[in-house]
C-alpha positions, 0 to 999 in steps of 0.5 A: 669800489668794493661795494656791500649791498644788504639785499640784491637779488630781488628788484632794486638790489638786483639793479644796484647790482648789476649797475656796480659790476657795469662800472667795474665794481667789487661787489658783496651781496648780503641777503637770505637767498630766498629770491634768485638766489643763483643770480650773480654768480660772478660776486661774494655772495653771504647768505643771512638774515639781517636781524640774526646774522650780522656777525657774518659782516664783522670780518669784511671791509668795503669802501660803500654800503648800500642798505636796501632792506632796512625798516626797522630802527633796531635792525639799522642800528645793528648794521650800522654798529658793525660797519660804520668800523667797516665802512666809509660811506652808506647808502640808505634807501629810504622812501617819499612816503617820510614826508609828513605831508604828502597831500601837498604837491612838489615838496623838496628835501627839506619838507618835514618828515613823519615822527613815529608818534603821529604815524596813525596808520600803517602807511604812515608807520612805514614812512616814520620808521623809515625817517627814524632809520635815515637819522640812524645812518646820519649818526653813525655816518656823520661824514658818509651818509647819503639817503635816497628817497625814491618815488614809485619805482617801476620796471623789469622785476617789479613783482608789486604790479603797481605799474606792471599791471597797465602794460600787461593789462593792455596787452590783454586789449579789450576795453580797458577802465582807466581813472580820470582826469586825463592829464593828471600829473604822475612821476616814477622811475625805471629802477634801471635809472635810479640804480645807475644814478645811485652808483654814480653818486656813491662813486663820487661820495656825495653825502645828504639826503636827495629824492628821486621819483623821475620825471612827469608824465599826464595819465594819457601819456601813460596809458598811450605808452603802455598802448603801444605794442608789437602784437597789434592787440587792440585796446579802447579806453574807457575813461571813469570819474573820480566819484564814480570810483568812490562810489563803487569802492574802488581801492586806490593806488593798489586795486587800481594802480597809479590811481590816487583820489584828489584829496589823499597822497597825490604828493607822493607823484609829484615832488620837486625832483630838481635836486636829483637832476641837479646830481645828474639823474639822467631817465630813459625813454616811457616807452622803452620802460613800459616795453622792458617791464612788459617782456619781463612780465610775459616771462612771469607766466600765465598763472601768476596772481598778481598782487595789484591791479583789478581782477578781470571780473571786477573790471568788467563789472565796474564797467558795465556800472559805468555805461549804466550809469552814463545812460542814467545822466542822460 
């Protein structure tokens, strides 16, 4: 197959490119050249901004398109107007944030999605915009639209630090602040598993909407996997309560990755993934995702500024406050 990927050198696009090449497909990458532009010298690169340079796609023809970078309806309208005459199948990478009520767990693909007029905060607006983009793709490709709604995507090249923080933090060792409860359920998907599965669906000409957030783990399972390493670095977990975290103003999701208060959007980490697994999704062992993420992260250098995760000083302050709080409870 001849596949066009809008995006392709940063994270998911990179994994999709690798998966497509591994299956022997020809790949064209349309991207801005801002992230590792020298990657994949064996594919055809078209450099441009999707908001201003889509005319560069007017002379091409592809069996399938994968849109990893569509966030604004106007941009997706422009892309589909050109590409509906250039391709038969269009995969749009959406998000589970498109669902209207993520306080509910075990949602399936039939759950209502957000509408822009209902979006009251930036997170909801992001999901509502993605949902609108989905509809645009489905109208433009009535017989060839595949909508993928990933949950939290993790693995090598994940610079968001929303998962990467934990393998890196356990690599430092020492006393580690971790949110209770230990049995709290989490879902996330390795970017390489998501990419391989997506390419497989495209090969089969699958259409419709499928979300994918991977296997379900407990918080304790994830932490133990992150603690496992080859350097014999010792660490201890200090499990703290949700009430304590809320009282101390700890920010969920970004300041303390993988933590969401029990009255918030916990459904984004507890979806019904039956359709994805029935359609052929397979996932690697958690320990392999942790190991590969840690190895990639170590190559980033020691001077990186993480965009998510507790700063060391903040973590120490919280640990001290927690131990003092426990003494006061006795």
